[in-house]
N, C-alpha and C positions, 0 to 999 in steps of 0.2 A: 894623420898621414893619409894621403890618397891611395886608393887601391887601383887606380887606372893604370892600364898597361901602356898608354901613350902620353906624350906631352901635348900641350896645346899652345897656340900662338895667336897673339893679337897685336895690332900696331895702330898708330895714328901719327899724323904729321902736323907739326906747327910751323908755319912760315914765320920765322922770327923777324924778317924784314918788314912784315906787315902787322905782326902781333895777332895773326888770325890762323885758323885751320887752313891747310892746303887742300882744296877740293879738286877732285878730278885727276889725281896722280895715279897712274897705273902701277900696280904692285904684282910681282910674280913670286910665287912661293915654290921652293924646291927643298928636298930633303935627301939625306943619305943615311945609310946604316953602317957607320964606321968611316974613319977618316980616309981610307983608301978606296971606298966604294964610289961608284958613279952617282952624280946628282940625278934625282928623279923629279921631273917637273910634276907639281901637284895641282897647279891652277893659277888663275889670274883674278884680280879684283881691281877696284879703284876706290880711292878715298871719297867719302860722302861729304856733305856740307859741313860736317863736324870734323873733317880730316881723318875719319876712321874707316877701316875696312872691317865690315861686320860679317862678311861672308867668306873668310879664308877657309879653305878645306881642312879637314882633319889630317893629322899626321899619321902615317902608317906605323904599325907596331914595329919596334926595333929601331926607330929613328934616333940617331945620335947627334946629327948636325942639321941645322936648318939655314937656309939662305933666303933672305928677302931682297929682291931687286926692285928698286924704285926708279921709274922713268920720270925724272924730274925736269928734263929739258923742255918737253912740250908744255908743262905747267908754267915755267918761267917765260917761255916764248909768248904764250897767250897773255900772261900778266904784262909783259913788256909791250905787246901790241896794244893792249887796252890802255896802258899809260901813255903811249905815243898819240893815241887819239885824243886824249885829254890835254896833253901839253907837248906837242911834237917838237917845239923849239928847245925843250929842256932835256931831250934824250940824246945820248950818243948812239953811234951805230955799231957798237961792240957787241960781243956775244951776250945773250940773255943770261947765260949761266956758265960758270967755270967747270962744274962737275955735272955733266949731262946725265949721268946715272949714278946711283948710290947702291952698292951691294953690301949687305950686312950679313955676315956668317957668324953663327953662334952655336954652342954646344947645348944639348938638352938631355934631361933624364926623364924616364917615365913617371907619370903622375904629377908633374909640375906644370904650372901655367907660366908662359913667358910673354910678357907685354913689352914690346920693343918700340918705344917712341922715337921718332926722327925729328930733330930740331933742324930746320932748313933755312938757308938764305942763299942768294945767288952765288956766293963765293965761299961757302963753307957749310959744314953740317956737323952735328953731334948726335950721338945715339947712346942709349943707356938701357939697362933692364929696369923697367918700371914695375908697377903693381896692378 
């Protein structure tokens, strides 16, 4: 059993439409101490070439809830623009993504590590507690 007084968080994103990590997605981390408390912004990061955020800030002592906000729309807009350059006649002019943002909120307890992977495609997503 860990003796740490805080929880820790990590995340990564897999673009399931491409079967590859999603690079360059902005991620914002917030925390609160109690379900009625206000969210405290902790910092921003972005996914690397492996789809991981390796520099998320530490959670403050007393954190009970964490929120990860993923700005996925710019990622899919860039991906769509790149695809249009390769094959412009095969692309429609619809939106690049149905969910422009993904916000994941979860409860934490001190001393535990929470790895929260996001499986992403332009029209859906899935999230789970990883290891």
